[in-house]
C-alpha positions as CSV (number, residue, x, y, z in Angstrom):
1,M,210.6,79.7,-112.8
2,S,207.2,80.6,-111.5
3,L,206.5,79.8,-107.9
4,P,203.3,78.7,-106.1
5,T,201.4,81.3,-104.1
6,T,199.0,80.8,-101.3
7,N,196.8,83.0,-99.0
8,N,198.5,83.4,-95.6
9,T,196.3,81.7,-93.0
10,N,199.1,80.4,-90.9
11,S,199.5,80.8,-87.1
12,P,202.3,83.0,-85.7
13,S,204.4,79.9,-85.0
14,E,203.9,78.7,-88.6
15,D,204.9,82.2,-89.8
16,A,208.0,82.2,-87.7
17,H,208.9,78.7,-89.0
18,Q,208.4,79.9,-92.6
19,Q,210.5,83.0,-92.0
20,Q,213.3,80.8,-90.7
21,Q,212.9,78.6,-93.8
22,A,213.2,81.7,-96.0
23,I,216.4,82.7,-94.1
24,D,217.8,79.3,-94.6
25,A,216.8,79.3,-98.3
26,K,218.6,82.6,-98.9
27,H,221.6,81.2,-97.2
28,L,221.5,78.1,-99.4
29,E,221.0,80.3,-102.5
30,H,224.1,82.3,-101.6
31,I,226.1,79.0,-101.2
32,A,224.8,77.7,-104.5
33,I,225.8,80.9,-106.3
34,R,229.3,81.3,-104.9
35,N,230.2,77.6,-104.9
36,P,230.3,76.1,-108.4
37,R,231.5,72.8,-106.9
38,R,228.2,72.2,-105.2
39,I,226.3,69.0,-106.3
40,L,222.7,68.5,-105.4
41,F,221.4,64.9,-105.4
42,L,217.6,64.7,-105.6
43,Y,216.0,61.3,-105.4
44,G,212.6,59.7,-105.7
45,S,212.5,56.5,-103.8
46,Q,209.8,54.0,-102.9
47,T,211.8,51.2,-101.3
48,G,214.9,53.1,-100.2
49,C,217.2,52.0,-103.0
50,A,217.3,55.4,-104.8
51,Q,217.9,57.1,-101.5
52,D,220.8,54.7,-100.7
53,V,222.3,55.4,-104.1
54,A,222.0,59.1,-103.6
55,E,223.5,59.1,-100.1
56,N,226.5,57.0,-101.2
57,A,227.1,59.1,-104.3
58,A,227.1,62.2,-102.1
59,R,229.6,60.6,-99.8
60,E,231.9,59.9,-102.7
61,A,231.4,63.5,-104.0
62,R,232.6,64.8,-100.6
63,R,235.8,62.8,-101.0
64,M,236.4,64.9,-104.1
65,H,235.7,68.1,-102.1
66,F,232.4,68.8,-103.7
67,S,229.8,70.4,-101.5
68,A,227.1,67.6,-101.7
69,T,223.5,67.9,-100.6
70,V,221.0,65.1,-100.6
71,S,217.2,65.4,-100.5
72,A,214.0,63.6,-101.5
73,M,212.5,65.6,-104.4
74,D,209.3,66.4,-102.5
75,D,211.3,67.5,-99.4
76,Y,213.4,69.9,-101.4
77,D,212.4,73.6,-101.5
78,R,211.4,74.0,-105.2
79,S,212.0,77.7,-105.1
80,L,215.7,77.1,-104.9
81,L,215.8,75.1,-108.1
82,I,216.4,78.2,-110.1
83,R,219.7,78.7,-108.2
84,E,221.1,75.2,-108.7
85,H,223.8,74.7,-111.3
86,F,224.8,71.0,-110.9
87,V,222.1,68.4,-110.1
88,V,222.0,64.6,-110.2
89,F,218.5,63.2,-110.2
90,I,217.9,59.6,-109.1
91,A,214.4,58.2,-109.7
92,S,213.0,54.7,-109.1
93,T,209.8,53.3,-110.5
94,T,206.7,52.0,-108.7
95,G,203.6,50.3,-110.0
96,Q,203.2,50.5,-113.8
97,G,205.6,53.4,-114.5
98,E,204.5,55.5,-111.6
99,E,206.6,58.1,-109.8
100,P,207.6,57.2,-106.2
101,D,205.5,58.8,-103.5
102,N,208.3,61.3,-102.5
103,M,208.6,62.5,-106.1
104,K,205.0,63.1,-107.1
105,K,204.7,66.7,-105.9
106,F,208.0,67.7,-107.5
107,W,207.0,66.1,-110.8
108,K,203.6,67.9,-110.8
109,F,205.5,71.1,-110.2
110,L,207.8,70.5,-113.2
111,L,204.7,69.8,-115.4
112,R,203.2,73.3,-114.9
113,K,202.5,74.9,-118.2
114,S,203.3,78.3,-116.8
115,H,207.0,77.5,-116.7
116,P,209.0,79.2,-119.5
117,S,211.1,77.1,-121.8
118,D,214.3,78.6,-120.4
119,A,213.4,78.3,-116.7
120,L,216.3,76.0,-116.0
121,D,218.8,77.1,-118.7
122,H,221.3,77.7,-115.9
123,M,221.2,74.1,-114.7
124,E,223.4,71.2,-115.8
125,Y,222.0,67.8,-114.9
126,T,221.9,64.1,-115.4
127,V,219.4,61.4,-114.5
128,L,219.8,57.8,-113.1
129,G,216.7,55.6,-113.3
130,L,216.2,52.5,-111.2
131,G,213.7,50.1,-112.7
132,D,212.9,46.6,-113.8
133,S,212.7,45.7,-117.5
134,S,210.1,43.0,-116.9
135,Y,207.6,45.9,-116.7
136,I,206.3,47.5,-119.9
137,K,207.0,51.1,-118.7
138,F,210.7,50.4,-117.8
139,N,212.2,53.4,-115.9
140,W,209.3,55.6,-117.0
141,P,209.7,58.3,-114.3
142,A,213.4,58.7,-115.0
143,K,212.9,58.9,-118.7
144,K,210.1,61.4,-118.4
145,L,212.1,63.5,-116.0
146,Y,215.1,63.6,-118.3
147,K,213.0,64.8,-121.1
148,R,211.0,67.4,-119.1
149,L,214.1,69.0,-117.6
150,M,215.5,69.4,-121.1
151,Q,212.2,71.0,-122.2
152,L,212.7,73.6,-119.4
153,G,216.1,74.5,-120.7
154,A,218.4,72.4,-118.5
155,V,221.5,71.1,-120.1
156,P,222.6,67.4,-119.7
157,F,226.3,67.3,-118.6
158,Y,226.4,63.5,-118.6
159,E,224.4,60.7,-120.3
160,P,221.5,59.3,-118.4
161,A,221.5,55.6,-117.3
162,Y,218.5,53.3,-116.7
163,A,219.5,50.6,-114.3
164,D,217.7,47.2,-114.6
165,D,216.9,45.0,-111.6
166,Q,216.8,42.1,-114.0
167,H,220.6,42.3,-114.4
168,Y,222.2,39.5,-112.5
169,L,223.9,42.1,-110.3
170,G,220.6,44.1,-110.0
171,V,220.9,47.9,-110.4
172,D,224.5,47.7,-109.3
173,G,225.3,46.2,-112.7
174,T,224.6,49.7,-114.2
175,L,225.4,51.8,-111.2
176,G,229.1,51.2,-110.9
177,P,230.2,52.0,-114.4
178,W,227.8,55.0,-114.6
179,L,229.2,56.5,-111.4
180,T,232.8,56.0,-112.6
181,G,232.0,58.0,-115.7
182,L,230.1,60.6,-113.7
183,W,233.0,61.4,-111.5
184,K,235.3,61.6,-114.5
185,V,233.1,64.2,-116.2
186,A,232.5,66.1,-112.9
187,L,236.2,66.4,-112.2
188,E,236.9,67.6,-115.7
189,K,234.3,70.3,-115.4
190,Y,235.2,71.3,-111.8
191,P,238.7,70.2,-111.0
192,I,239.8,69.9,-107.3
193,P,241.4,73.3,-106.4
194,P,245.1,72.9,-105.4
195,P,246.6,72.0,-103.0
196,L,243.6,69.7,-102.2
197,K,243.5,66.1,-103.3
198,I,240.9,63.4,-103.4
199,I,240.4,62.0,-99.9
200,P,241.6,58.4,-99.9
201,E,239.0,55.7,-99.5
202,D,240.6,54.4,-96.3
203,V,239.8,57.7,-94.6
204,I,236.6,57.2,-92.6
205,F,233.7,59.4,-93.4
206,K,231.9,61.6,-90.9
207,N,229.1,59.7,-89.2
208,S,225.6,61.2,-90.0
209,F,224.3,60.6,-86.4
210,S,225.7,60.2,-82.9
211,L,224.1,58.0,-80.3
212,V,224.3,59.8,-77.0
213,F,223.6,57.5,-74.0
214,D,221.8,58.9,-70.9
215,P,221.9,56.1,-68.3
216,K,220.4,58.5,-65.6
217,E,217.1,58.8,-67.5
218,I,214.7,55.9,-67.2
219,I,212.2,55.5,-70.0
220,D,208.7,55.4,-68.6
221,S,207.3,51.9,-68.6
222,T,204.2,53.0,-70.5
223,N,206.5,54.0,-73.4
224,D,209.0,51.2,-73.0
225,T,210.9,50.9,-76.3
226,H,213.1,48.0,-75.2
227,T,210.7,45.3,-74.0
228,H,211.4,41.8,-75.3
229,N,207.8,41.2,-75.9
230,Q,206.9,42.6,-79.4
231,Q,203.2,42.5,-78.7
232,Q,203.7,45.0,-75.8
233,E,205.8,47.6,-77.7
234,P,204.3,51.1,-77.7
235,L,201.7,51.5,-80.4
236,D,202.9,55.0,-81.3
237,F,206.4,53.8,-81.9
238,N,206.1,53.2,-85.6
239,Q,203.4,55.7,-86.3
240,E,204.0,57.7,-89.5
241,P,202.1,60.5,-91.1
242,N,198.7,59.4,-92.5
243,S,198.9,56.0,-90.7
244,Y,196.1,54.3,-88.8
245,L,196.0,51.6,-86.2
246,A,194.9,48.1,-87.4
247,T,193.9,45.1,-85.3
248,L,194.6,41.6,-86.7
249,L,191.3,39.7,-86.8
250,S,192.4,36.6,-88.7
251,N,195.5,35.1,-90.3
252,K,194.7,31.8,-91.9
253,R,196.5,29.7,-94.4
254,I,194.3,29.1,-97.5
255,T,196.6,26.8,-99.4
256,H,196.6,23.0,-98.7
257,E,199.1,21.9,-96.0
258,K,200.9,19.7,-98.6
259,H,201.3,22.6,-101.0
260,N,204.8,24.0,-101.3
261,Q,203.7,27.6,-100.6
262,D,202.0,29.1,-97.6
263,V,199.4,31.7,-98.7
264,R,197.5,33.6,-96.0
265,H,194.1,35.3,-96.0
266,I,194.6,38.1,-93.5
267,E,191.8,40.2,-92.1
268,L,192.4,43.6,-90.4
269,L,190.1,45.9,-88.5
270,V,190.5,49.7,-88.5
271,K,188.4,51.7,-86.0
272,D,190.0,55.1,-86.2
273,P,187.2,57.6,-86.6
274,V,189.3,59.8,-89.0
275,F,190.3,56.9,-91.2
276,P,189.3,58.1,-94.7
277,G,188.7,54.6,-96.1
278,Y,190.1,53.2,-99.3
279,H,189.2,52.6,-103.0
280,P,188.9,49.3,-104.9
281,G,192.4,48.1,-105.8
282,D,194.2,50.3,-103.3
283,V,197.4,49.2,-101.6
284,L,198.1,48.7,-97.9
285,M,201.5,49.5,-96.6
286,M,203.0,48.2,-93.3
287,R,206.5,48.4,-91.9
288,P,207.4,45.1,-90.4
289,R,209.7,44.4,-87.4
290,N,212.5,42.0,-86.7
291,L,211.7,39.2,-84.3
292,A,213.0,39.4,-80.7
293,K,215.0,36.2,-80.9
294,D,216.8,37.4,-84.1
295,V,217.6,40.7,-82.5
296,D,218.9,39.0,-79.4
297,E,221.3,36.9,-81.5
298,F,222.5,40.0,-83.4
299,L,223.0,42.0,-80.2
300,E,225.0,39.1,-78.6
301,Y,227.2,38.7,-81.7
302,N,228.1,42.4,-81.7
303,G,228.7,42.6,-78.0
304,W,225.8,45.1,-77.4
305,T,223.6,43.0,-75.2
306,S,224.7,44.8,-72.0
307,I,223.7,48.3,-73.4
308,A,220.8,47.2,-75.6
309,D,218.2,48.7,-73.3
310,D,220.0,51.8,-72.1
311,P,218.2,55.0,-73.1
312,L,219.9,57.1,-75.8
313,T,219.3,60.1,-78.0
314,I,220.0,60.2,-81.7
315,V,221.8,63.4,-82.6
316,E,221.9,64.6,-86.2
317,N,225.4,65.7,-87.4
318,L,224.7,66.7,-91.0
319,S,222.1,69.3,-91.9
320,D,221.4,67.6,-95.2
321,H,220.9,64.1,-93.7
322,P,218.0,64.3,-91.1
323,L,216.7,61.3,-89.2
324,P,213.8,59.7,-91.0
325,K,210.6,61.1,-89.6
326,H,209.2,57.7,-88.4
327,I,212.3,57.1,-86.2
328,P,212.0,58.7,-82.7
329,H,215.2,60.5,-81.5
330,R,214.7,58.8,-78.1
331,Q,215.6,55.2,-78.5
332,T,217.5,52.1,-77.3
333,I,219.8,49.9,-79.4
334,R,217.2,47.1,-79.1
335,S,214.4,49.2,-80.4
336,L,216.5,50.5,-83.3
337,L,217.3,46.9,-84.3
338,T,213.7,45.7,-83.7
339,N,211.7,48.4,-85.4
340,H,214.0,50.3,-87.8
341,L,217.2,48.6,-89.0
342,N,217.2,45.8,-91.5
343,V,220.2,43.5,-90.7
344,F,218.5,40.4,-92.3
345,M,218.4,41.5,-95.9
346,T,220.9,40.9,-98.7
347,P,223.2,43.8,-98.6
348,R,223.8,46.3,-101.5
349,T,227.3,46.9,-102.9
350,S,227.6,50.1,-100.8
351,F,227.5,48.0,-97.6
352,F,230.7,46.2,-98.6
353,Q,232.3,49.5,-99.4
354,L,231.5,50.9,-95.9
355,L,232.8,47.8,-94.1
356,I,236.3,48.5,-95.3
357,H,236.5,51.2,-92.7
358,F,235.6,48.9,-89.8
359,T,238.1,46.1,-90.0
360,P,241.8,46.1,-89.0
361,N,242.3,42.9,-90.9
362,E,244.1,43.6,-94.2
363,D,243.0,40.3,-95.8
364,E,239.4,41.3,-95.1
365,K,240.0,44.8,-96.5
366,D,241.5,43.3,-99.6
367,K,238.5,41.0,-100.1
368,L,236.0,43.8,-99.6
369,R,237.9,46.0,-102.1
370,E,237.8,43.2,-104.6
371,F,234.0,42.9,-104.1
372,I,233.4,46.6,-104.9
373,S,235.8,46.7,-107.9
374,P,234.6,46.3,-111.5
375,A,236.6,43.1,-111.8
376,G,235.1,41.6,-108.7
377,Q,231.4,42.0,-109.5
378,D,231.0,38.3,-110.5
379,D,232.6,37.2,-107.3
380,L,230.3,39.5,-105.3
381,Y,227.3,38.1,-107.1
382,T,228.4,34.5,-106.3
383,Y,229.1,35.4,-102.7
384,S,226.1,37.6,-101.9
385,H,223.3,38.0,-104.4
386,R,223.2,34.4,-105.8
387,V,222.9,32.8,-102.4
388,R,220.9,35.6,-100.8
389,R,223.4,36.0,-98.0
390,T,222.2,38.4,-95.3
391,I,224.0,41.4,-93.6
392,F,224.2,39.4,-90.4
393,E,225.8,36.4,-92.3
394,V,228.3,38.7,-94.0
395,L,229.4,40.1,-90.6
396,A,229.8,36.6,-89.4
397,D,232.1,35.8,-92.3
398,F,234.2,39.0,-91.8
399,K,234.9,38.3,-88.2
400,D,237.1,41.3,-87.5
401,V,234.6,43.9,-88.6
402,R,233.4,46.0,-85.7
403,I,230.9,48.7,-86.5
404,P,230.9,51.6,-84.0
405,L,227.5,52.4,-82.7
406,D,227.6,55.9,-84.0
407,Y,227.7,54.5,-87.6
408,I,224.9,51.9,-87.4
409,L,222.4,54.3,-89.0
410,D,224.9,54.9,-91.9
411,V,225.8,51.2,-92.4
412,F,222.5,49.3,-91.8
413,P,219.6,50.0,-94.1
414,I,216.2,51.1,-92.8
415,I,213.4,48.6,-92.7
416,M,211.2,49.8,-95.6
417,P,207.4,49.5,-95.7
418,R,205.9,46.5,-97.5
419,S,203.0,46.9,-99.9
420,F,200.1,44.5,-100.4
421,S,197.1,44.8,-102.7
422,I,193.9,45.0,-100.7
423,A,191.6,42.1,-101.4
424,S,188.4,43.5,-100.1
425,A,185.9,46.2,-101.2
426,P,185.9,49.6,-99.5
427,L,182.3,50.6,-99.9
428,A,181.1,52.3,-96.7
429,S,181.0,56.0,-95.9
430,V,181.5,57.4,-92.4
431,Q,177.9,58.6,-92.2
432,E,176.3,55.2,-92.8
433,Q,174.6,53.2,-90.0
434,F,174.8,49.4,-89.7
435,Q,172.5,46.6,-88.7
436,A,174.1,43.8,-86.7
437,A,175.1,40.7,-88.6
438,V,177.7,38.1,-87.7
439,I,179.2,39.3,-84.4
440,A,182.6,38.3,-83.0
441,P,184.5,39.7,-79.9
442,V,187.5,42.0,-80.5
443,N,189.1,43.4,-77.4
444,G,186.0,42.7,-75.5
445,E,183.7,44.5,-77.9
446,A,180.9,43.0,-80.0
447,V,181.9,43.7,-83.6
448,V,180.0,43.1,-86.8
449,Q,182.5,41.3,-89.0
450,Q,180.9,41.9,-92.4
451,V,177.9,44.1,-93.3
452,A,176.3,45.1,-96.6
453,T,175.2,48.7,-96.7
454,S,173.2,50.5,-99.3
455,N,176.1,50.7,-101.6
456,G,177.5,47.2,-100.9
457,T,180.0,47.5,-98.1
458,V,182.4,45.2,-96.4
459,A,183.0,47.7,-93.7
460,T,182.0,46.7,-90.2
461,G,180.2,48.3,-87.3
462,N,179.8,47.6,-83.7
463,V,176.3,47.2,-82.1
464,E,176.2,50.9,-81.3
465,G,176.7,51.8,-85.0
466,E,180.3,53.0,-84.9
467,L,181.9,52.7,-88.3
468,Q,184.8,50.3,-88.5
469,W,186.7,49.2,-91.7
470,K,187.5,45.6,-92.5
471,I,190.5,45.1,-94.8
472,D,191.4,41.8,-96.4
473,L,194.9,40.8,-97.7
474,C,196.1,37.8,-99.7
475,V,199.7,37.3,-98.7
476,A,202.3,34.7,-99.9
477,I,204.7,33.7,-97.2
478,V,208.3,34.1,-98.5
479,H,210.0,30.9,-97.4
480,Y,212.7,29.2,-99.5
481,K,216.0,27.4,-99.4
482,T,219.0,29.3,-100.5
483,K,222.0,28.1,-102.6
484,L,223.7,27.7,-99.2
485,W,221.0,25.2,-98.3
486,K,219.6,27.5,-95.6
487,W,215.9,28.1,-95.1
488,R,215.1,31.8,-95.5
489,T,211.9,33.6,-94.5
490,G,211.2,37.1,-95.5
491,V,211.3,39.8,-92.8
492,C,207.7,40.9,-93.3
493,T,206.2,37.4,-93.6
494,K,208.1,36.1,-90.6
495,W,206.8,39.0,-88.6
496,L,203.2,38.5,-89.9
497,K,203.3,34.8,-88.9
498,S,204.4,35.8,-85.4
499,L,201.4,38.0,-84.7
500,H,198.3,37.1,-82.6
501,A,195.0,37.1,-84.5
502,A,191.7,37.7,-82.7
503,D,190.0,34.5,-83.9
504,E,193.0,32.3,-82.8
505,L,192.9,33.9,-79.3
506,A,189.2,33.4,-79.0
507,S,189.6,29.6,-79.6
508,D,192.7,29.3,-77.4
509,E,191.7,28.7,-73.7
510,E,195.3,29.4,-72.6
511,A,195.5,32.8,-74.3
512,T,193.1,34.7,-72.0
513,D,195.8,37.2,-71.1
514,K,196.7,38.1,-74.7
515,E,195.3,40.7,-76.9
516,P,195.1,40.7,-80.8
517,S,198.2,42.2,-82.4
518,Q,197.9,45.8,-83.5
519,F,200.2,47.8,-85.9
520,W,200.1,50.9,-88.0
521,I,199.1,50.8,-91.7
522,R,199.0,53.4,-94.5
523,I,196.8,53.3,-97.6
524,Q,198.2,54.1,-101.0
525,R,196.2,54.5,-104.2
526,G,196.5,51.6,-106.5
527,T,197.3,52.0,-110.2
528,L,194.5,49.9,-111.5
529,K,191.2,51.7,-112.1
530,L,187.7,50.3,-112.7
531,P,185.5,51.7,-115.5
532,K,183.2,54.4,-114.1
533,D,180.2,52.8,-115.8
534,P,179.3,49.5,-114.1
535,S,177.6,48.3,-117.4
536,V,181.0,48.2,-119.1
537,P,182.3,44.6,-119.1
538,L,185.4,43.8,-117.0
539,I,188.0,41.1,-117.6
540,C,190.2,40.3,-114.6
541,I,193.4,38.4,-115.0
542,G,195.0,37.5,-111.7
543,P,197.0,34.3,-111.3
544,G,198.3,33.4,-107.8
545,T,198.2,36.3,-105.3
546,G,197.5,38.5,-108.2
547,V,193.9,37.7,-107.5
548,A,193.9,40.0,-104.5
549,P,193.1,43.3,-106.2
550,M,190.7,41.4,-108.6
551,R,188.8,40.3,-105.5
552,S,188.5,43.9,-104.4
553,F,187.3,45.0,-107.8
554,L,184.8,42.1,-108.3
555,H,183.3,42.6,-104.8
556,H,182.8,46.2,-105.5
557,R,181.3,45.6,-109.0
558,I,179.0,42.7,-107.9
559,Y,177.9,43.8,-104.4
560,A,177.9,47.5,-104.7
561,Q,177.1,48.1,-108.4
562,G,175.2,45.0,-109.4
563,A,177.4,44.5,-112.4
564,N,177.1,41.0,-114.0
565,Q,179.4,41.2,-117.0
566,N,182.5,40.1,-115.1
567,V,185.2,37.6,-116.1
568,L,188.0,36.2,-114.0
569,F,191.0,34.3,-115.4
570,F,192.8,32.7,-112.5
571,G,196.0,30.6,-112.4
572,C,197.3,28.2,-109.9
573,R,199.2,24.8,-109.8
574,K,196.5,22.5,-108.5
575,R,192.8,23.0,-108.1
576,E,192.7,21.2,-104.7
577,R,195.8,22.9,-103.3
578,D,196.1,26.6,-104.2
579,Y,193.0,27.7,-105.9
580,H,192.5,30.9,-103.9
581,Y,188.9,31.7,-102.9
582,R,187.6,28.9,-105.1
583,E,184.3,28.4,-103.3
584,E,183.6,32.1,-103.5
585,W,184.2,32.3,-107.2
586,E,182.1,29.2,-107.9
587,Q,179.2,30.6,-105.9
588,L,179.3,33.9,-107.8
589,E,179.4,31.9,-111.1
590,S,176.4,29.8,-110.1
591,E,174.5,33.0,-109.4
592,G,175.3,34.3,-112.9
593,R,177.4,37.2,-111.7
594,L,180.8,36.0,-112.8
595,K,182.4,33.8,-115.4
596,V,185.5,32.0,-114.1
597,F,188.3,30.3,-116.0
598,A,190.9,28.6,-113.8
599,A,194.2,27.4,-115.3
600,C,195.5,24.7,-112.9
601,S,198.8,24.1,-114.5
602,R,199.9,20.9,-112.8
603,D,196.5,19.0,-112.9
604,Q,197.3,17.5,-116.3
605,E,200.3,16.4,-118.2
606,D,200.5,19.4,-120.5
607,K,200.8,22.6,-118.4
608,V,198.0,25.1,-118.9
609,Y,198.4,28.7,-118.0
610,V,196.0,31.7,-118.0
611,Q,197.3,32.8,-121.4
612,H,196.1,29.5,-122.9
613,L,192.6,30.0,-121.5
614,I,192.5,33.5,-122.8
615,E,193.1,32.2,-126.3
616,Q,190.5,29.5,-125.8
617,Q,188.0,32.1,-124.8
618,S,188.9,34.4,-127.7
619,A,185.4,35.1,-128.8
620,L,184.3,36.2,-125.3
621,V,187.4,38.3,-124.8
622,W,187.0,40.0,-128.2
623,N,183.3,40.7,-127.5
624,Y,184.0,42.3,-124.1
625,L,187.1,44.2,-125.3
626,H,186.1,45.3,-128.8
627,D,182.4,45.1,-129.3
628,Q,181.5,46.4,-125.8
629,K,184.6,48.5,-125.2
630,G,185.3,46.7,-122.0
631,V,188.3,46.9,-119.6
632,I,191.1,44.3,-118.9
633,L,192.9,44.4,-115.6
634,L,196.1,42.3,-115.1
635,S,198.0,41.7,-111.9
636,G,200.5,39.2,-110.5
637,S,204.1,38.2,-110.9
638,S,206.2,40.3,-113.2
639,N,208.4,37.5,-114.5
640,R,207.1,36.0,-117.8
641,M,203.4,36.2,-117.1
642,P,202.6,39.8,-118.2
643,A,204.5,39.3,-121.5
644,D,202.8,35.9,-122.1
645,V,199.4,37.4,-121.4
646,T,200.0,40.4,-123.6
647,R,201.0,38.1,-126.5
648,A,197.9,36.0,-125.9
649,L,195.7,39.1,-126.1
650,E,197.4,40.1,-129.3
651,R,196.7,36.7,-130.8
652,V,193.1,37.0,-129.8
653,V,192.9,40.4,-131.5
654,A,194.6,39.1,-134.6
655,K,192.2,36.1,-134.8
656,E,188.9,37.7,-134.0
657,G,189.6,41.1,-135.6
658,K,191.2,39.5,-138.6
659,M,194.4,41.6,-138.3
660,G,198.0,41.0,-139.0
661,V,200.6,40.8,-136.1
662,E,201.7,44.4,-136.3
663,E,198.2,45.7,-136.6
664,A,197.1,43.6,-133.6
665,H,200.0,44.9,-131.6
666,A,199.1,48.5,-132.5
667,Y,195.4,47.8,-131.6
668,L,196.3,46.6,-128.1
669,G,198.7,49.5,-127.6
670,K,195.8,51.9,-128.4
671,V,193.6,50.0,-126.0
672,E,196.3,50.5,-123.3
673,K,196.5,54.2,-124.0
674,E,192.8,54.5,-123.5
675,G,193.1,52.9,-120.1
676,R,191.3,49.8,-121.1
677,F,194.2,47.4,-120.6
678,Q,195.9,48.1,-117.3
679,Q,198.7,46.1,-115.6
680,E,200.0,46.1,-112.0
681,C,202.6,43.4,-111.5
682,W,205.4,42.9,-109.0
683,A,208.7,41.1,-108.7
């Protein structure tokens, strides 16, 4: 396989590092060649699920005496791929059939036209996809990967599987049977050499990390990782590559107090001079924290309170399982549980499998074995998934389980970043100057909250002209009652509600000693794209919080580009309770810049949804879509809504275009391929 080449402009230290990598690569090549029982697990993971599957599969492989290596696709040295003989690829899906972030470079590499058709003819492989069938491009990355590897000469040794999160057991409904078949085939191809035997499941696995306490060392108070006050935790503690510090300006509920769902309009300020900005429809990512009171309760239950704040160092024990880059090696137990480990989520099946090793109670062992068996999947669903029982609650039920500290990074999942569509327009460049407008104090500075620049910005600037970026979010607070009749609040939304906003502090006379909350954010490109020509009509369909990216697009179109052919189909329950940004839309409509059609489903006896209004406005939709070659953007819940809207559009096409059902379906498919019907929906 051809390899990328670059001009050498590295420093001596970088050269030395690359030389060491080359030495390590040659060593790994030698191992791969001489060890036919080596399995490489390469994953592409956005939320951590694919990584979890890969790491647990590798653990099982080692029980069968395979040499198992795990890596994110983008972290793997692609030059070694021509030496790999036995590879399992695990790929999740993000957006509308997009590859996960840590798979994109690897995928682009595979797509190079310079690769010969026999480049991977030495490799045997299989693919597991993790997806959601409510999306049109179900498991798209995994399916494309399977096909591309075959085009490059690789030979499938086992049938691919495409797990569906819509299964009542989630992806575990497919994963268990698929892995059983995988090991059967793997052992037939590469039997365990005698006198070795499969390592029994009751033999504990090697811990990936060790926690080495150093009570003599005192962590400097300016970098205190174990304070109880979350607002005073070090700002660099959760910093990741390409992340920027954001200040919370405002966090206000925009739904009526009597409405059953709390939806927030959140405003952030980014003042980092190297912040590159963002594009209409981009996504903001943030990694939440667990609340101090919840962490205290978990520490007390496990008997770790007395050592929770003792300094420690995390030591890596396995070369193929490094500590995630955003987790510092210098830590405390409290900081790990506050910033990095998610013990308040519903556990995956692998969690129950790991617990078997940490209880002396045979009854508990038997119950855990039942949960992970094929016959026990219904019981596991009833116990865990159906009632949304958390990891902490499971530990409370299995009272004799005691997890050694050296295993907590193996047993407890990492807190993953949460993604939110940006609801504002990113229209300023770093070089632009600002004129003072509405000014509010932030950290003692006079800050312009919103300014229009020559190209229609909602960036901000202080009175000296320093560029600052304002970012709006529209966030639904996850708060519901489980089947156990317990109220549950999502980890991220609970954390967001606990933060201090600048506008709240300004109006609170007793909060003079507090500062607005700050945290690190990252920007990810959204999958929806505006037409390049602002004269092209735009139809936005965004019920509920799906209106967030539509607000970003419409602000850009209207304020920056002066576009007037804009339509918004919005959906809510009641006009007076959850019509997000109603005044704003009505103002734009009165100015002739926007046509708005709001489906308020509970305001009349017969429920009305956005798909009904789309059909009612069939002539307008057809004119924009067909006659003027306009663009339709759809975002929101991925349950029934996307399919219902798609069918409504097909009926519009059939009616106005005088087509049959199949012809209308084909027409809309063609429009989608042209990029004129785009969807970005979420579960």
